[in-house]
PAPALUM-795258 format. One record per residue (C-alpha): residue in three letters; x, y, z. Coordinates in steps of 0.2 Angstrom, whole numbers, plus 2048, in hexadecimal, padded with zeros to 3 digits. Example, Ala and Ser with C-alpha at 12.3 -4.5 7.8 and 13.67 -1.06 7.14 Angstrom:
ala, 83E, 7EA, 827
ser, 844, 7FB, 824
This chain:
met, 77A, 376, 7FA
ser, 785, 373, 7EB
asn, 792, 37D, 7E1
phe, 79A, 377, 7D1
ser, 7A5, 37F, 7C4
ser, 7A6, 37D, 7B2
ser, 7B1, 384, 7A4
arg, 7AC, 38A, 793
leu, 7B8, 38D, 785
asn, 7B5, 398, 776
ser, 7C1, 398, 768
ser, 7C3, 3A3, 758
ile, 7CE, 3A0, 749
ser, 7D5, 3AC, 73D
leu, 7DF, 3A7, 72D
ser, 7E7, 3B7, 726
gly, 7F9, 3B5, 722
gly, 7FA, 3A8, 730
tyr, 7F1, 39E, 73C
ser, 7EC, 3A6, 74D
thr, 7E2, 39E, 75A
arg, 7DB, 3A8, 768
ala, 7D3, 3A1, 778
ser, 7C6, 3AC, 77F
ser, 7C5, 3AF, 792
val, 7BD, 3A0, 79B
arg, 7AF, 3A3, 7A7
ala, 7AC, 398, 7B6
ser, 799, 395, 7BA
ser, 794, 392, 7CB
ile, 783, 38B, 7D1
tyr, 77D, 38F, 7E2
gly, 76E, 386, 7EA
gly, 766, 389, 7FB
ala, 764, 37B, 808
asp, 752, 378, 803
gly, 756, 378, 7F1
ser, 74E, 389, 7EE
gly, 757, 399, 7E8
val, 763, 391, 7DC
arg, 76D, 39E, 7D3
val, 77B, 39D, 7C6
ser, 78A, 3A9, 7C8
gln, 799, 3AA, 7BC
ala, 7AA, 3AF, 7C1
gly, 7B6, 3B5, 7B3
trp, 7C7, 3AF, 7B2
leu, 7D5, 3B0, 7A5
lys, 7DF, 3A1, 7A0
gln, 7EF, 3A2, 799
gly, 7EB, 3A3, 786
phe, 7F6, 39E, 778
asp, 7F9, 3A5, 766
leu, 7FD, 399, 758
asn, 806, 3A7, 74F
glu, 813, 3A8, 75E
thr, 814, 395, 75E
phe, 816, 393, 74C
asp, 821, 3A2, 749
asn, 82F, 39A, 753
gly, 831, 38A, 749
phe, 825, 38B, 73A
asn, 823, 398, 72C
val, 814, 391, 723
ser, 814, 394, 711
gln, 808, 38F, 703
asn, 813, 381, 6FE
glu, 813, 378, 70F
lys, 801, 371, 70D
ala, 805, 361, 717
thr, 80A, 36B, 726
met, 7FB, 376, 725
gln, 7F0, 367, 723
asn, 7F8, 35F, 732
leu, 7F5, 36F, 73C
asn, 7E3, 370, 736
asp, 7E0, 35F, 73B
arg, 7E7, 362, 74C
leu, 7DD, 372, 74E
ala, 7CD, 369, 748
thr, 7D1, 35B, 755
tyr, 7D3, 368, 763
leu, 7C3, 371, 75E
asn, 7BA, 361, 75E
lys, 7C0, 35D, 76F
val, 7BB, 36F, 775
arg, 7A9, 36C, 76E
ser, 7A7, 35B, 776
leu, 7AD, 362, 786
glu, 7A0, 371, 785
lys, 793, 364, 781
ala, 798, 359, 78F
asn, 798, 369, 79A
ala, 787, 36E, 795
glu, 780, 35D, 797
leu, 788, 35C, 7A9
glu, 780, 36D, 7AD
arg, 76F, 367, 7A6
gln, 771, 358, 7B1
ile, 775, 362, 7C0
arg, 767, 36E, 7BE
glu, 75B, 35F, 7BC
trp, 762, 357, 7CB
ser, 760, 368, 7D5
asp, 74E, 36A, 7CF
lys, 74A, 358, 7D3
lys, 752, 359, 7E4
thr, 74A, 369, 7E9
val, 742, 368, 7FA
gly, 734, 374, 7FE
arg, 735, 37D, 80F
arg, 726, 37A, 81A
asp, 71C, 389, 81F
tyr, 718, 388, 832
ser, 711, 39A, 833
pro, 6FF, 394, 835
tyr, 704, 38A, 844
phe, 70C, 39A, 84C
ala, 6FB, 3A2, 84B
thr, 6F2, 393, 853
ile, 6FF, 392, 860
ala, 6FD, 3A4, 865
glu, 6EA, 3A2, 865
leu, 6EC, 393, 870
arg, 6F8, 39C, 87C
gln, 6EB, 3AA, 87D
lys, 6DD, 39E, 881
ile, 6E8, 396, 88F
his, 6EC, 3A8, 896
ile, 6D9, 3AC, 896
ala, 6D5, 39B, 89E
ser, 6E2, 39E, 8AB
leu, 6DB, 3B0, 8AF
glu, 6CA, 3A9, 8B0
asn, 6D0, 39B, 8BC
ala, 6D8, 3A8, 8C7
arg, 6C8, 3B2, 8C7
val, 6BE, 3A3, 8CC
ile, 6CA, 39E, 8DA
leu, 6C9, 3B0, 8E0
asn, 6B6, 3AF, 8E0
ile, 6B6, 39F, 8E9
asp, 6C2, 3A6, 8F6
asn, 6B6, 3B5, 8F8
ala, 6A7, 3A9, 8F9
lys, 6B0, 39F, 907
leu, 6B4, 3AF, 911
ala, 6A2, 3B5, 90F
ala, 69C, 3A4, 914
glu, 6A8, 3A4, 923
asp, 6A1, 3B5, 928
phe, 68F, 3AF, 927
arg, 694, 3A0, 931
val, 69B, 3AB, 93F
lys, 68B, 3B6, 93E
tyr, 680, 3A7, 93F
glu, 68A, 3A0, 94E
asn, 688, 3B1, 957
glu, 676, 3B2, 953
leu, 674, 3A0, 959
thr, 67C, 3A4, 969
met, 671, 3B3, 96B
arg, 662, 3A9, 968
gln, 667, 39C, 975
ser, 66A, 3AA, 981
val, 659, 3B1, 97E
glu, 651, 3A0, 97F
ser, 659, 39D, 990
asp, 653, 3AE, 996
val, 642, 3AA, 990
ala, 642, 39A, 999
arg, 649, 3A2, 9A9
leu, 63B, 3AF, 9A8
arg, 62E, 3A2, 9A5
arg, 635, 39A, 9B5
val, 633, 3AB, 9BE
leu, 621, 3AC, 9B7
asp, 61D, 39B, 9BE
asp, 624, 3A0, 9CF
leu, 61A, 3B0, 9CE
thr, 60B, 3A6, 9C9
met, 60D, 39A, 9D8
leu, 610, 3A9, 9E4
arg, 600, 3B1, 9DD
ser, 5F6, 3A1, 9E0
asp, 5FE, 3A0, 9F2
leu, 5F9, 3B2, 9F5
glu, 5E8, 3AF, 9EE
ile, 5E6, 3A0, 9FA
arg, 5EB, 3AB, A08
ile, 5DF, 3B8, A04
glu, 5D1, 3AC, A03
gly, 5D6, 3A5, A14
leu, 5D7, 3B7, A1B
lys, 5C6, 3BA, A13
glu, 5BF, 3AA, A1B
glu, 5C7, 3AF, A2C
val, 5BF, 3C0, A2B
val, 5AE, 3B8, A27
tyr, 5B0, 3AC, A36
leu, 5B5, 3BB, A41
lys, 5A6, 3C5, A3B
lys, 59B, 3B6, A3F
asn, 5A3, 3B3, A50
his, 5A1, 3C5, A54
glu, 58F, 3C5, A4F
glu, 58C, 3B6, A59
glu, 594, 3BD, A68
leu, 58A, 3CD, A66
ala, 57A, 3C4, A65
ala, 57F, 3BA, A75
ile, 583, 3CA, A7E
arg, 573, 3D2, A78
ser, 569, 3C3, A7E
asn, 571, 3C3, A8E
thr, 56F, 3D5, A91
gly, 55C, 3D5, A8B
ser, 557, 3C7, A97
ser, 55F, 3CD, AA6
ser, 555, 3D9, AB2
val, 562, 3DE, ABE
asn, 565, 3F0, ABF
val, 576, 3F4, AC5
asp, 57B, 406, AC7
val, 58D, 407, AC6
asp, 596, 417, AC7
ala, 5A2, 413, AB9
pro, 5A8, 41B, AAA
pro, 59D, 418, A9B
gln, 5A1, 408, A91
gln, 5A6, 409, A7F
asp, 59A, 403, A72
leu, 5A0, 3F1, A6E
gly, 598, 3F2, A5D
his, 5A1, 401, A59
met, 5B1, 3F9, A5E
leu, 5AE, 3EA, A54
asn, 5AA, 3F5, A45
glu, 5BA, 3FE, A47
ile, 5C3, 3ED, A49
arg, 5BA, 3E7, A39
thr, 5BE, 3F7, A30
gln, 5D0, 3F6, A35
tyr, 5D1, 3E4, A2F
glu, 5C8, 3E8, A1F
gly, 5D4, 3F6, A1C
ile, 5E3, 3EC, A1F
val, 5DC, 3DE, A14
glu, 5D8, 3EA, A06
lys, 5E9, 3F3, A08
asn, 5F2, 3E2, A07
arg, 5E7, 3DD, 9F8
arg, 5EB, 3EE, 9EF
asp, 5FD, 3EC, 9F3
met, 5FD, 3DA, 9ED
glu, 5F4, 3DE, 9DD
ser, 5FF, 3ED, 9D9
trp, 60E, 3E3, 9DC
tyr, 608, 3D4, 9D1
lys, 603, 3E1, 9C4
ala, 614, 3E9, 9C4
lys, 61C, 3D8, 9C3
phe, 610, 3D2, 9B6
asp, 613, 3E2, 9AC
glu, 626, 3E0, 9AE
val, 625, 3CD, 9A9
asn, 61A, 3D1, 99A
gln, 625, 3DF, 994
gln, 634, 3D3, 995
val, 62B, 3C6, 98C
lys, 626, 3D2, 97F
glu, 637, 3D8, 97D
asn, 63E, 3C7, 97D
thr, 631, 3C2, 970
gln, 636, 3D0, 965
val, 648, 3CB, 966
ile, 644, 3B9, 963
gln, 63A, 3BD, 954
thr, 647, 3C9, 94D
ser, 654, 3BB, 951
his, 649, 3AE, 948
ser, 647, 3BA, 939
glu, 65A, 3BD, 939
ile, 65E, 3AA, 93A
ser, 652, 3A7, 92C
glu, 65B, 3B4, 921
leu, 66C, 3AD, 926
arg, 666, 39C, 922
lys, 660, 3A1, 911
thr, 670, 3AB, 90E
leu, 67A, 39C, 913
gln, 671, 390, 908
ala, 673, 39D, 8F9
leu, 686, 39E, 8FD
glu, 687, 38B, 8FE
ile, 67E, 389, 8ED
glu, 68A, 397, 8E6
leu, 699, 38E, 8ED
gln, 694, 37D, 8E6
ser, 691, 386, 8D5
gln, 6A2, 38E, 8D6
leu, 6AA, 37E, 8DB
ser, 6A2, 375, 8CC
leu, 6A8, 384, 8C1
lys, 6B9, 382, 8C7
ala, 6BA, 370, 8C4
ala, 6B3, 372, 8B3
leu, 6C0, 380, 8AF
glu, 6CE, 375, 8B6
gly, 6C8, 366, 8AB
thr, 6C8, 372, 89C
leu, 6D9, 379, 8A1
his, 6E0, 367, 8A3
asp, 6D9, 362, 892
ala, 6E0, 372, 889
glu, 6F1, 36F, 891
ser, 6F1, 35D, 88C
arg, 6EB, 361, 87A
tyr, 6F8, 36F, 878
ser, 706, 365, 87F
leu, 701, 358, 872
lys, 702, 365, 865
leu, 712, 36C, 86B
ser, 719, 35A, 86B
gln, 714, 358, 859
leu, 71B, 368, 854
gln, 72C, 364, 85D
gly, 72C, 353, 854
met, 729, 35C, 844
ile, 737, 368, 848
asn, 743, 359, 84C
asn, 73E, 350, 83C
leu, 742, 360, 832
gln, 753, 361, 83B
ile, 756, 34F, 836
glu, 750, 353, 824
ile, 75C, 362, 824
thr, 76A, 358, 82A
gln, 766, 34B, 81C
ile, 765, 358, 80F
arg, 776, 35F, 814
thr, 77D, 34E, 813
asp, 775, 34B, 802
ile, 77C, 35B, 7FC
glu, 78D, 358, 802
arg, 78D, 347, 7FA
gln, 786, 34E, 7E9
asp, 794, 35C, 7EA
ile, 7A1, 34E, 7EC
cys, 799, 345, 7DD
ile, 799, 354, 7D2
asn, 7AB, 358, 7D7
thr, 7AF, 346, 7D2
leu, 7A6, 348, 7C2
leu, 7AE, 358, 7BE
met, 7BF, 350, 7C1
ile, 7BB, 341, 7B7
val, 7B6, 34B, 7A7
pro, 7C6, 34C, 79C
leu, 7CC, 35D, 798
pro, 7D6, 363, 788
thr, 7E8, 364, 78B
pro, 7EF, 372, 77F
ser, 801, 376, 77E
asp, 7FF, 384, 78A
glu, 7F3, 37E, 798
pro, 7E7, 38B, 79F
val, 7E6, 38D, 7B1
ile, 7D4, 38A, 7B7
thr, 7CF, 38E, 7C9
lys, 7C0, 386, 7D1
arg, 7B7, 38F, 7DF
val, 7AB, 385, 7EA
arg, 7A1, 390, 7F6
thr, 797, 386, 803
val, 78A, 38F, 80D
ile, 781, 386, 81C
glu, 772, 38F, 824
glu, 768, 388, 832
met, 756, 38E, 833
val, 74A, 38C, 842
asp, 738, 392, 841
gly, 73B, 39A, 830
lys, 74A, 3A4, 837
val, 75D, 3A2, 833
val, 765, 39F, 844
ser, 777, 39A, 83D
arg, 780, 39D, 82D
thr, 791, 395, 828
glu, 79A, 399, 818
asp, 7A9, 390, 811
val, 7B2, 394, 801
asp, 7BF, 387, 7F9
met, 7CB, 38C, 7EB
glu, 7D2, 37F, 7E0
val, 7DD, 381, 7D1
leu, 7D9, 375, 7C3
lys, 7E3, 372, 7B3
lys, 7D9, 36E, 7A3
């Protein structure tokens, strides 16, 4: 940022009855340049210097006449010298202005446009947000899958316990069936023994009857006994046999009915337990299939989670690198801004020094020249002005 002031003097001469020199108003030009060299503008501030009139100067001690040619010639020479100095100063001032403009054009620093990076950063932030939401959704699905797997595991353990209980009941019923089978075999053996005993008793009874009949048939003794009539022995044996057979048949029927009831009960229990076992087997198979499917889904979700975590880590690393690069660029721009400010201050000092070195005309009545230096410092971050400092210095120069 640089300001400089220059003076421009315009003169006019009139020779009518006397010499009159009139100094026009002097305008101070000010050039303002931004920190980046753009927006250079030139403003002029008008000021009036203390003018002088040759008529007033010469009327006090000189009455010029046509005969005083030497005095006129002297005055004309002095005026010509003064005008030559004014023209030379104007040329020097114009040359200095041209040099300053050339320097300002050469030192113009273009502002870098970071607006495309803002769109990229916003897009990357949106992607990071979407990836975070997807990661949260995957974590929620994994937790739900874990809860479902835990529920199925509890169900599996319960069904396994039920299966073991049913298997123990089946084993107990099988032992009962074996005991009943042994009891049946024992009863069958006892029935066979009773049958053999009945056959033996029948045979023995027949032998005794035959012996009695043979003894009674060969004997010729007639004994008349006044006694009550004897009961028929065969009839008695038949009654005894009938009673035994009834008892045996009754025992057989009772045993068969008892065994039949027991076998029906055992068969019913075995049938029910078989159905329960089959149902348990089918449920266990379904649970195993469901557990395998859940384990496969869990593994896929874990793989997806690992992949998403890797993608998120890569994105964070990449974006961190880009942000570091952007921060480095911002730091470099701040350093360049500081350097530009330093260069502008140095150039301002050089310009002021040049302006002070340029010789100025010293008329009899010196004009009062005021130089105003306006310094504006703006600090910009991300294309926005964050601070602005303005300083105006006033200095009175005599030419």
